[in-house]
BAPAVEX-506773 format. One record per residue (C-alpha): residue number from 1; residue in three letters; y, z, x. Coordinates in pm, whole numbers, plus 32768, in hexadecimal, padded with zeros to 4 digits. Layout:
REM residues N
 loke dopa   c2   c3   c1
  NUM  ALA    Y    Z    X
...
//
This chain:
REM residues 602
 loke dopa   c2   c3   c1
    1  MET 518D BF1D B823
    2  SER 529E BE8C B902
    3  ASN 538C BD7D B894
    4  PHE 52C3 BC3D B875
    5  SER 53F1 BB59 B89B
    6  ASN 5444 BBEF B9EF
    7  ASN 52D9 BBDE BA5F
    8  PHE 52B7 BA72 B9FE
    9  ALA 5408 BA17 BA8D
   10  THR 53A3 BA9B BBE3
   11  LEU 5249 BA08 BBFE
   12  SER 51BB BA43 BD55
   13  GLN 5116 B929 BE0F
   14  LYS 4FBC B8FD BD72
   15  ASN 4E96 B942 BE51
   16  THR 4DD3 B809 BDFD
   17  MET 4CA6 B894 BEB9
   18  GLN 4C8C B9B7 BDC5
   19  ASN 4BBC B980 BC8C
   20  TYR 4C2E BA95 BBA5
   21  LEU 4B24 BA4C BAA3
   22  ASP 4A1C BAB5 BB9F
   23  LEU 4AB8 BC0F BBAB
   24  LEU 4A92 BC4D BA38
   25  ARG 496E BCD4 B973
   26  VAL 4A15 BD7D B84A
   27  PRO 4B7C BD82 B7C3
   28  ALA 4BC3 BECA B877
   29  ASP 4BAA BE02 B9BB
   30  LEU 4C9C BCFF B930
   31  ARG 4D9F BE0C B8EA
   32  LYS 4DA8 BE6B BA5A
   33  LEU 4E37 BD16 BAB6
   34  PRO 4FAF BCE7 BADD
   35  PRO 503E BC07 B9CB
   36  GLN 50B3 BB00 BAC2
   37  VAL 4F4C BA97 BB0E
   38  LEU 4EEA BA68 B9A1
   39  PRO 4F4F B8F6 B993
   40  GLN 4E5D B8B0 BAAF
   41  LEU 4D51 B97A B9FB
   42  CYS 4D88 B8A4 B8C4
   43  GLN 4D57 B76C B993
   44  GLU 4C15 B7F8 BA28
   45  LEU 4B92 B85E B8D3
   46  ARG 4BDD B707 B844
   47  GLN 4B27 B65D B965
   48  PHE 49FF B74B B943
   49  ILE 49D4 B6EA B7D4
   50  ILE 49FA B575 B81A
   51  HIS 48F1 B58E B92B
   52  ALA 4800 B657 B853
   53  VAL 481B B576 B722
   54  ALA 4806 B43D B7F9
   55  GLN 46B7 B4B9 B87E
   56  ASN 4622 B553 B744
   57  GLY 46E0 B4D5 B614
   58  GLY 4781 B5A9 B506
   59  HIS 48D7 B5CA B465
   60  LEU 49F4 B56E B54C
   61  GLY 4B45 B51F B4AD
   62  ALA 4B74 B65D B3E3
   63  SER 4B40 B74A B508
   64  LEU 4C1D B680 B5F2
   65  GLY 4D34 B6A1 B4F3
   66  VAL 4D39 B81E B4FA
   67  ILE 4D18 B86A B66E
   68  GLU 4E75 B8FE B692
   69  LEU 4E4C B9C1 B54E
   70  THR 4CF9 BA48 B5BB
   71  VAL 4D7F BAC6 B706
   72  ALA 4EB7 BB58 B667
   73  LEU 4DFB BC16 B558
   74  HIS 4CFE BCB1 B644
   75  TYR 4E11 BCFC B741
   76  LEU 4EEE BDB9 B64E
   77  PHE 4DFF BE53 B554
   78  ASP 4CF8 BF5B B599
   79  THR 4BC3 BE94 B53B
   80  PRO 4AC0 BEF4 B4C9
   81  ASN 4B74 C027 B43D
   82  ASP 4C6C BF34 B3AA
   83  GLN 4B84 BE49 B2EE
   84  LEU 4BA5 BCD1 B310
   85  ILE 4B18 BBD0 B21F
   86  TRP 4B0A BA59 B26C
   87  ASP 4B0A B979 B139
   88  VAL 4A6E B87E B14E
   89  GLY 4983 B8F1 B25A
   90  HIS 4985 B7B9 B331
   91  GLN 4ADB B82A B3B0
   92  ALA 4A34 B94B B464
   93  TYR 49A6 B8BA B5A8
   94  GLY 4AC4 B946 B679
   95  HIS 4A99 BA94 B5CB
   96  LYS 4927 BA99 B61D
   97  ILE 4963 BA46 B789
   98  LEU 4A60 BB61 B7AE
   99  THR 497A BC5B B702
  100  ASP 4854 BC79 B7F0
  101  ARG 47A9 BB2E B79D
  102  LYS 482D BA54 B8B4
  103  GLU 46EE BA6D B982
  104  CYS 460F BA0B B85D
  105  PHE 46F7 B90C B7BF
  106  GLU 4616 B7EF B833
  107  THR 451F B86B B72A
  108  ASN 461E B831 B615
  109  ARG 4571 B7A9 B4D8
  110  LYS 4420 B79E B58A
  111  TRP 42DC B840 B514
  112  ASN 42E8 B9B2 B576
  113  GLY 444A B97F B5FE
  114  ILE 459A B9EC B57C
  115  ALA 4614 B96B B42D
  116  GLY 471E B860 B408
  117  PHE 47DD B942 B318
  118  PRO 4842 BAB2 B327
  119  ASP 4716 BB8D B2DF
  120  ARG 4726 BD06 B2A6
  121  SER 45C8 BD34 B32F
  122  GLU 462F BC8D B476
  123  SER 4761 BD50 B4E5
  124  ILE 483C BE77 B483
  125  PHE 4961 BD89 B4B7
  126  ASP 48EC BCB2 B393
  127  ALA 497A BD83 B27B
  128  PHE 4903 BC99 B169
  129  GLY 4821 BB67 B157
  130  THR 48DA BA29 B0F8
  131  GLY 47F9 B8F9 B0DF
  132  HIS 488F B88E AF92
  133  SER 4A06 B877 AF72
  134  SER 4B18 B93D AEC9
  135  THR 4A7C BA97 AECD
  136  SER 4B59 BB33 AFD8
  137  ILE 4C7A BBBB AF08
  138  SER 4B91 BC60 AE0D
  139  ALA 4AC3 BCF7 AF27
  140  ALA 4BF7 BD6A AFE7
  141  LEU 4C7B BE18 AEB1
  142  GLY 4B30 BECD AE8E
  143  LEU 4B2B BF32 AFFB
  144  ALA 4C92 BFAB AFE6
  145  GLN 4C53 C06D AEA5
  146  ALA 4B3C C127 AF59
  147  PHE 4C30 C171 B077
  148  PHE 4D28 C1F5 AF78
  149  PHE 4C29 C2E1 AEDE
  150  GLU 4BE4 C36E B039
  151  ASN 4D55 C387 B098
  152  LYS 4D22 C290 B1B4
  153  LYS 4E45 C1BB B22C
  154  ASN 4D6D C09D B2AA
  155  HIS 4DBB BF36 B24D
  156  ALA 4CDB BE45 B194
  157  ILE 4D34 BCE5 B203
  158  ALA 4CCD BBAA B148
  159  VAL 4CF8 BA5E B1FA
  160  ILE 4CD9 B95D B0E6
  161  GLY 4CE2 B7ED B142
  162  ASP 4C3F B696 B130
  163  GLY 4C8D B672 AFBF
  164  SER 4C04 B7C6 AF59
  165  MET 4D45 B825 AEA7
  166  THR 4D0A B714 ADA3
  167  SER 4BE4 B7D3 AD0F
  168  GLY 4C09 B89C ABD1
  169  LEU 4B72 B9CE AC79
  170  ALA 4C97 B9DE AD6B
  171  PHE 4D8C B9D3 AC49
  172  GLU 4CCB BAE1 AB90
  173  ALA 4CE8 BBBE ACC3
  174  LEU 4E5D BB7F ACE6
  175  ASN 4E8A BBDA AB79
  176  ASN 4DD2 BD23 ABB0
  177  ALA 4E70 BD79 AD00
  178  ASP 4EF9 BEDB AD0C
  179  PRO 503F BEE9 ADD3
  180  LYS 4FED C041 AE61
  181  LEU 4EB4 BFC5 AF18
  182  ASN 4ED5 BF7F B08A
  183  VAL 4E6E BE11 B07E
  184  LEU 4EEC BCF1 B14F
  185  ILE 4E9C BB98 B0C6
  186  VAL 4EC5 BA83 B1C6
  187  LEU 4EDA B933 B117
  188  ASN 4E6C B833 B217
  189  ASP 4F0C B6FF B17E
  190  ASN 4E7F B5CE B22F
  191  GLY 4E7D B4DE B107
  192  MET 4D06 B4B2 B11A
  193  SER 4BBE B519 B084
  194  ILE 4AB6 B434 B11A
  195  ASP 4B82 B31C B07D
  196  PRO 4CFC B335 B04D
  197  ASN 4D69 B440 AF55
  198  VAL 4DCE B3D3 ADFA
  199  GLY 4E86 B45C ACCD
  200  ASN 4FC1 B505 AC55
  201  PHE 4F9C B63D AD2C
  202  LYS 4F8C B567 AE66
  203  HIS 50D3 B4C8 ADF7
  204  HIS 516A B622 ADC9
  205  LEU 5103 B68A AF29
  206  ASP 518D B547 AFB7
  207  THR 52DF B57A AF11
  208  ILE 5319 B6F3 AF2F
  209  ASP 548C B735 AF53
  210  ALA 54E9 B871 B010
  211  GLN 5620 B890 AF37
  212  LYS 555E B89C ADEE
  213  PRO 5451 B988 AD6A
  214  ASN 52F5 B8F7 AD97
  215  PHE 51AB B92C ACE6
  216  PHE 5149 BA5B ADB7
  217  GLU 5298 BB0A AD9B
  218  ASN 5290 BAD7 AC22
  219  LEU 5148 BB9B AC25
  220  GLY 51EE BCB8 ACE0
  221  ILE 514D BC6A AE2F
  222  SER 5225 BC90 AF65
  223  TYR 5237 BB32 AFFA
  224  THR 527E BAC6 B15F
  225  GLY 5285 B95A B1BE
  226  VAL 526D B847 B20E
  227  VAL 5205 B896 B377
  228  ASP 5180 B7A2 B47C
  229  GLY 5018 B815 B4A7
  230  HIS 5005 B780 B604
  231  ASN 513B B833 B68A
  232  LEU 5095 B964 B71F
  233  GLU 51DC BA10 B774
  234  GLU 525A B9F2 B60F
  235  LEU 5109 BA5B B580
  236  LEU 5102 BB97 B651
  237  LEU 5262 BBF5 B5EF
  238  VAL 5226 BBBE B47C
  239  LEU 50D2 BC69 B479
  240  GLU 5158 BD95 B537
  241  LYS 5262 BDBC B42B
  242  LEU 5168 BD95 B30F
  243  LYS 507B BE8C B3B0
  244  LYS 5187 BF98 B38F
  245  GLN 51C4 BF3E B224
  246  ASN 50E6 BFFE B133
  247  GLY 5066 BF67 AFF1
  248  LEU 500D BE09 AF81
  249  LYS 50A1 BCE4 B03F
  250  LEU 505C BB74 B078
  251  LEU 50A1 BAA9 B1B1
  252  HIS 50B2 B932 B17A
  253  ILE 5069 B86B B2B6
  254  ARG 504A B6F6 B2ED
  255  THR 4F3F B677 B3D8
  256  ILE 4E9C B531 B43A
  257  LYS 4D26 B518 B405
  258  GLY 4C8C B4B1 B550
  259  LYS 4DBD B524 B617
  260  GLY 4DAA B4E4 B78C
  261  TYR 4CA2 B3D3 B77E
  262  ASN 4D42 B284 B732
  263  VAL 4C1D B1D7 B688
  264  ALA 4BEA B304 B5A5
  265  GLU 4D5B B30D B549
  266  ASN 4D60 B198 B4FD
  267  ASP 4C22 B18D B428
  268  GLN 4C04 B2E2 B38B
  269  VAL 4AF5 B281 B291
  270  THR 4A00 B1FB B395
  271  TRP 4A47 B316 B489
  272  HIS 4A16 B42A B38A
  273  ALA 48AD B42C B400
  274  PRO 4874 B300 B4E6
  275  GLY 471F B353 B575
  276  THR 46FD B330 B6EE
  277  PHE 47F6 B267 B7BD
  278  ASN 4884 B223 B916
  279  LYS 499A B322 B937
  280  VAL 4A55 B254 BA3D
  281  SER 4A58 B104 B98B
  282  GLY 4A4D B18D B82A
  283  VAL 4937 B099 B7D4
  284  ILE 482E B118 B6E5
  285  ASN 46CB B10B B76E
  286  ALA 4659 AFA0 B765
  287  LYS 44F1 AFF4 B709
  288  GLN 4571 B0D0 B5F2
  289  VAL 464C AFB4 B56D
  290  GLU 4531 AEBA B590
  291  GLU 4441 AFA0 B4D7
  292  ALA 453F AFD7 B3C2
  293  GLN 457C AE63 B394
  294  LYS 4417 ADE5 B390
  295  PRO 434E ADF0 B24F
  296  PRO 42EE AEA1 B17F
  297  LEU 443A AF12 B0EB
  298  LYS 448F B076 B09E
  299  TYR 444C B0D6 AF37
  300  GLN 45BE B121 AF07
  301  ASP 4616 AFBC AF6B
  302  VAL 4511 AF2A AE82
  303  PHE 45B2 AFFA AD6F
  304  GLY 4712 AF85 ADCA
  305  HIS 46BB AE16 ADDF
  306  THR 45E7 AE20 ACA4
  307  LEU 46EC AECC ABCE
  308  THR 47F0 ADD1 AC43
  309  GLU 4702 ACB4 ABEE
  310  LEU 46CB AD42 AA92
  311  ALA 4841 AD83 AA62
  312  GLU 4885 AC11 AA9B
  313  LYS 47DD ABCA A94D
  314  ASN 481A AD10 A892
  315  GLU 4989 AD6B A879
  316  LYS 4937 AEBB A7DB
  317  ILE 489F AF43 A91E
  318  VAL 4972 B04A A9D0
  319  GLY 4920 B11E AB00
  320  ILE 498D B283 AB4D
  321  THR 496D B34C AC8E
  322  PRO 49FA B49C AD00
  323  ALA 4A90 B440 AE53
  324  MET 495E B37D AEC8
  325  LEU 49CD B210 AEB0
  326  SER 493A B1B8 B002
  327  GLY 4816 B2AC AFFA
  328  SER 47A0 B22E AEA8
  329  SER 47F3 B0C0 AEF8
  330  LEU 48C3 B0A9 ADBB
  331  ARG 49CB B01C AEA5
  332  ILE 4910 AED0 AE85
  333  MET 4960 AEC4 AD11
  334  LYS 4ABB AF5C AD4D
  335  ASN 4B12 AE36 AE2D
  336  ARG 4AA7 AD3F AD1F
  337  PHE 4B18 ADF9 ABE7
  338  PRO 4C19 AEFC AC57
  339  GLU 4C82 AF55 AAF5
  340  ARG 4B1C AFA6 AA8C
  341  VAL 4ABF B09E AB9F
  342  PHE 4B4F B1FD AB9E
  343  ASP 4B59 B2E7 ACC8
  344  VAL 4BBD B42F AC23
  345  GLY 4BD0 B4FE AD63
  346  ILE 4AF3 B629 ADAB
  347  ALA 4ACF B678 AC3B
  348  GLU 4968 B65C ABC6
  349  GLN 49A3 B714 AA7E
  350  HIS 4ABE B62B AA22
  351  ALA 49F1 B4FC AA8E
  352  VAL 48DC B550 A996
  353  THR 49BD B59F A86E
  354  PHE 4A9A B471 A8BB
  355  ALA 495A B3A3 A8B1
  356  ALA 4906 B43C A75F
  357  GLY 4A59 B3D7 A6D5
  358  LEU 4A2E B272 A74B
  359  ALA 48D1 B265 A6B2
  360  ALA 4953 B2EE A568
  361  ASN 4A28 B1B6 A549
  362  GLY 4913 B0C3 A59D
  363  MET 4928 B08B A715
  364  LYS 47F0 B069 A7EB
  365  VAL 482C B187 A8DC
  366  PHE 477D B1B0 AA2C
  367  CYS 47DB B302 AAC0
  368  ASN 476D B315 AC2A
  369  LEU 474A B46C ACC9
  370  TYR 4680 B4F2 ADE7
  371  SER 4564 B5BC AD55
  372  THR 45E2 B6FA ADFA
  373  PHE 473C B6CB AD60
  374  LEU 46BD B69A ABFD
  375  GLN 4667 B80C AC10
  376  ARG 47DE B84B ABF5
  377  ALA 47F8 B79C AAA4
  378  TYR 46C6 B829 A9F5
  379  ASP 4780 B8B2 A8C8
  380  GLN 4837 B76A A893
  381  LEU 46EF B6AD A8A7
  382  ILE 4657 B788 A798
  383  HIS 4783 B7CA A6B7
  384  ASP 4854 B68F A6D3
  385  VAL 474C B583 A706
  386  CYS 45F1 B5E7 A693
  387  LEU 4650 B6C4 A56D
  388  GLN 4728 B5AB A4E3
  389  ASN 4622 B4A5 A541
  390  LEU 4721 B3C9 A5F0
  391  SER 4685 B2B4 A6BD
  392  VAL 46E3 B2F8 A827
  393  ILE 460E B282 A94B
  394  PHE 4605 B37D AA68
  395  CYS 45B2 B2D8 ABB3
  396  LEU 4544 B3F2 AC96
  397  ASP 4564 B38D AE01
  398  ARG 44D3 B460 AF1C
  399  ALA 43C1 B4E9 AE3A
  400  GLY 42AB B59D AEF2
  401  LEU 42BD B61A B058
  402  VAL 43F8 B5A1 B107
  403  GLY 43D0 B5FA B276
  404  GLU 44DB B683 B35C
  405  ASP 45CE B6FA B250
  406  GLY 44C6 B7FB B1FC
  407  ALA 44A7 B90D B0FA
  408  THR 45FB B8DD B05B
  409  HIS 45BC B76E B010
  410  GLN 4448 B74F AFC2
  411  GLY 4420 B687 AE81
  412  VAL 42DE B736 AE20
  413  PHE 433E B7F8 ACE7
  414  ASP 4396 B6DD ABFA
  415  LEU 423D B69E AB64
  416  ALA 4218 B80D AB0D
  417  PHE 4373 B847 AA7F
  418  LEU 437F B6FD A9C2
  419  ARG 4227 B70F A925
  420  CYS 4285 B81F A82D
  421  ILE 43AF B762 A797
  422  PRO 4374 B6AE A64B
  423  ASN 43DB B541 A619
  424  LEU 43B8 B4F3 A78D
  425  ILE 42D4 B3F0 A830
  426  ILE 427C B436 A99D
  427  ALA 4212 B30C AA71
  428  ALA 41BD B2EA ABE2
  429  PRO 417F B188 AC63
  430  VAL 4078 B157 AD6F
  431  ASN 413A B036 AE0E
  432  GLU 4271 AF60 ADF8
  433  HIS 41E6 AE71 ACF0
  434  GLU 41A1 AF93 AC09
  435  LEU 4301 B019 AC45
  436  ARG 439D AECB ABF0
  437  ASN 42CC AEA8 AAB6
  438  LEU 4330 B005 AA42
  439  LEU 44A1 AFB7 AA74
  440  PHE 4475 AE6E A9BB
  441  THR 43C1 AF19 A89B
  442  ALA 44C8 B02A A87E
  443  GLN 45E5 AF34 A847
  444  LEU 453A AE66 A738
  445  PRO 45EA AE6F A5E5
  446  ASP 44C2 AF16 A539
  447  PHE 44A7 B031 A639
  448  ASP 455C B15C A5A4
  449  LYS 44B1 B27B A65B
  450  ILE 450C B368 A777
  451  MET 4453 B332 A8BB
  452  ALA 444F B3CB AA16
  453  ILE 43D3 B2DE AB25
  454  ARG 438A B390 AC6D
  455  TYR 435E B2E3 ADBD
  456  PRO 4359 B365 AF23
  457  ARG 4441 B35E B04B
  458  GLY 4402 B240 B138
  459  LYS 434D B0F7 B132
  460  GLY 4266 B062 B033
  461  VAL 411F AFB3 B07D
  462  LEU 4153 AE45 B01A
  463  GLU 41F1 AD39 B0F2
  464  ASN 4220 AC58 AFC3
  465  TRP 42C8 AD4C AED8
  466  GLN 4376 AC51 ADF0
  467  ASN 426B AC21 ACE7
  468  ASP 42AC AB77 AB9B
  469  PHE 42FB AC82 AA9D
  470  GLU 41EF ACFB A9AD
  471  LYS 4213 ADF5 A896
  472  THR 4169 AF3F A8E8
  473  GLU 4093 AFE0 A7DE
  474  ILE 410B B147 A7CB
  475  GLY 4006 B251 A80E
  476  LYS 3EFA B170 A8A1
  477  GLY 3E40 B1A2 A9E9
  478  LYS 3D56 B0B7 AAA0
  479  MET 3C29 B0B4 AB83
  480  LEU 3C6D B056 ACED
  481  ARG 3B0A B085 AD71
  482  LYS 39B2 B0AB ACD5
  483  GLY 38BC B1A4 AD66
  484  LYS 37CC B2B6 AD00
  485  LYS 37C3 B42B ACC3
  486  VAL 392A B47E AD2D
  487  ALA 3A66 B403 AC7F
  488  VAL 3BB3 B423 AD34
  489  LEU 3CE2 B426 AC4F
  490  SER 3E30 B3EC ACFA
  491  ILE 3F93 B3CE AC7F
  492  GLY 409B B2FA AD29
  493  HIS 40C8 B288 AE90
  494  ILE 3FDE B391 AF1E
  495  GLY 3EC1 B2BF AE91
  496  ASN 3EF4 B1CA AFAF
  497  LEU 3E65 B2CD B09E
  498  VAL 3D27 B2D5 AFCC
  499  LEU 3D0F B159 AFE7
  500  LYS 3CEB B182 B162
  501  ILE 3BAE B251 B13F
  502  ALA 3A56 B1B4 B138
  503  GLY 3942 B24D B068
  504  ASN 3871 B232 AF2F
  505  PHE 3969 B2D2 AE41
  506  SER 3A3D B24D AD26
  507  HIS 3BB5 B24C AD32
  508  TYR 3C9F B244 AC07
  509  ASP 3E17 B21E AC10
  510  MET 3E88 B2D7 AAD9
  511  GLY 3FEA B24C AAE0
  512  PHE 4073 B34F A9ED
  513  VAL 406B B4C9 A9E5
  514  LYS 40F3 B4C6 A885
  515  PRO 4060 B439 A7B0
  516  LEU 3F0E B443 A859
  517  ASP 3E1E B325 A81F
  518  GLU 3D2D B3F5 A74F
  519  GLN 3C48 B2D1 A700
  520  LEU 3C16 B294 A873
  521  LEU 3BE9 B408 A8B3
  522  HIS 3AD6 B425 A7AC
  523  HIS 3A20 B30B A85F
  524  ILE 3A4E B3B1 A9B4
  525  PHE 39D7 B508 A942
  526  SER 38A7 B469 A89F
  527  GLU 383E B39D A9CD
  528  TYR 3876 B476 AB03
  529  GLU 37FA B5BF AB90
  530  GLN 392E B628 AC59
  531  ILE 3AA2 B5EF AC20
  532  LEU 3BAD B5FA AD2F
  533  THR 3D1E B5E8 ACD7
  534  ILE 3E24 B58E ADDC
  535  GLU 3F9E B5B1 ADBD
  536  ASP 40C5 B5D7 AEA7
  537  GLY 4157 B6E7 ADCC
  538  ALA 412A B856 AD81
  539  LEU 3FC9 B8B1 AD1C
  540  MET 4044 B9B8 AC28
  541  GLY 4092 B901 AAE6
  542  GLY 407B B7A1 AB6F
  543  PHE 3F94 B677 AB44
  544  GLY 3E56 B733 AB9B
  545  SER 3EB3 B841 AAA1
  546  ALA 3ED9 B735 A997
  547  ILE 3D76 B6BD A9E0
  548  LEU 3CF3 B822 A9CD
  549  GLU 3D9D B84E A87D
  550  PHE 3D04 B70B A7FE
  551  ALA 3BAB B77E A86E
  552  SER 3BD7 B8D0 A7C8
  553  LEU 3C54 B841 A67F
  554  ASN 3B32 B74E A672
  555  SER 3A22 B842 A6E9
  556  TYR 39CF B78B A82A
  557  PHE 3938 B86F A931
  558  LEU 3927 B78F AA64
  559  PRO 3998 B822 ABB0
  560  ILE 3B04 B7BD ABE9
  561  CYS 3B98 B7D5 AD45
  562  ARG 3D10 B7AE AD6E
  563  LEU 3DDA B743 AE9D
  564  GLY 3F52 B76B AEA2
  565  VAL 406B B843 AF22
  566  PRO 400E B9B6 AF2A
  567  ASP 40DF BACD AE95
  568  GLN 41D1 BAEA AFB7
  569  PHE 4306 BA40 B040
  570  ILE 429D B937 B13B
  571  LYS 436C B93C B279
  572  HIS 440F B81D B333
  573  GLY 4350 B727 B40C
  574  LYS 42C3 B5CA B3F5
  575  ILE 4235 B56C B2A2
  576  GLU 40E1 B537 B345
  577  GLN 40E5 B69D B3C8
  578  GLN 4145 B724 B275
  579  GLN 4034 B659 B1CE
  580  ASP 3F33 B6DA B2C2
  581  PHE 3FA4 B841 B286
  582  CYS 3F78 B80C B10F
  583  GLY 3E24 B765 B132
  584  LEU 3EB9 B613 B0D6
  585  SER 3E8B B54E B219
  586  VAL 3D8E B434 B21A
  587  GLU 3CA0 B502 B2ED
  588  LYS 3CBE B63A B213
  589  ILE 3C8A B56D B0D6
  590  ARG 3B5C B4C4 B176
  591  GLN 3AC5 B616 B1CC
  592  THR 3AF9 B694 B06B
  593  ILE 3A55 B55F AFD3
  594  GLN 3931 B57A B0C4
  595  ASN 38FC B6E6 B06A
  596  LEU 38FF B693 AEF8
  597  SER 380C B575 AF2E
  598  ILE 371C B659 AFEA
  599  ARG 3722 B752 AECC
  600  SER 36DA B63B ADD3
  601  TYR 35A0 B5D5 AE8D
  602  THR 3510 B733 AEC3
//
């Protein structure tokens, strides 16, 4: 490689008619370009992403912040032989475009299109899937160890950013990192997760002194930094040097999330994933804004407003979230009671055990996690909360099918993995009033149990969501419609789809998966000829399985049909498409009920 400083110092006049991005299909094409045209390529790549997200939605700010890094890494390293991991995965749009997915990028996050995150099944350039954060260093160490066994000199490169370094998994990997492995860790330090980063490690990164040993050097990791992640010339020079350096090394770069698009730089939270917008004016789609603002509210906002309302009268209420203040709407309570809401960073395990400690000393703890992220704290849930019977309320946002984020983020496993844990109540409100009543019940002085309350992504169903609070009777379901022959048993918000279907069948909202309303179930199994269970969760081990177990234990032999998520990972697309695929759309549910009704009358 020639001297980058000389090349950049003698930039030739740019041919503004040439679009270099159009010449590229794979990184091998990129490496044929002279280095002096790379700044223009970065500009073209940035504009391509802005245009694509403006039209179709998706994650914007994170990918704009790593354009120069993306180009530099693919330019200097022999990908895919050198293996590149993007952590978290919403940094990877530029990577996808440069690795033979430019022509199909308009299908990003769409049904049967490309995924919004790196996906091993999609491209040989996606060395490791990274929908959840903080896995890259561990994975890179594994990849590099395999290289070492085979006497290969290839690099494993982990680009870890958007708050991913705050997770315990990243620290575990650093602790286990073998200096002989050919691993390059690029710490993309932009000060952000979705919300601004928090905590002591952020402070350490902000105050690193080149004259003093830092955290990484104290672990024996070769450290280079801090480098301007938007200075392409400097990046190329530093990366060329590190490429020649064998063993474990870390490059610390500073970037701006949303770089190159003013509105995204100035409001990094909103422009993390803004939906569709006018790329020229930077104005988010008016219809989209209007739809978001008109009732009903999103479930997350009902949660945020309700918990704040309850906290006004109950000073023992505290809220906890792992880096999802805005996504969970705990920011509403944070603005009112800043000392009683804790954003612990991307640290789900710590969030749960921290909640247990607060509960052990008498606080009313509401720990809000996305359903998919509770998976990361399963041991803490069992060992630190349920085994000790400490009253923590888990508010599981984005439960069920979640849409465009796809397989990595589907909140469909919670009913199955929670149901087997002792001392745990599992509730799923059918609407906003039921959610508010559950939150109210959970903070009452005489409530000393552990409860998981799951609710979906998106809007509720009630325009007037601010009901007067009523205490919920735990483990009780209710009839929503009286009919004959066929009884439909639903759990949670998915029951609202059943309410749209006409027919002579009964419909029961069970309200709780654990404990089940056994008195109601005995009545149902005694009165009807066919049972249909409906859930927006995994069929294996979920709500329908609980009904089958009840029937078996009580020697009921009625036909039981179950609708839910099949035993496979459901890909990205609109929630309605995912529901239809799983047999959970209104039309598919209607067809199932009709078929059961026909059988009952023959």
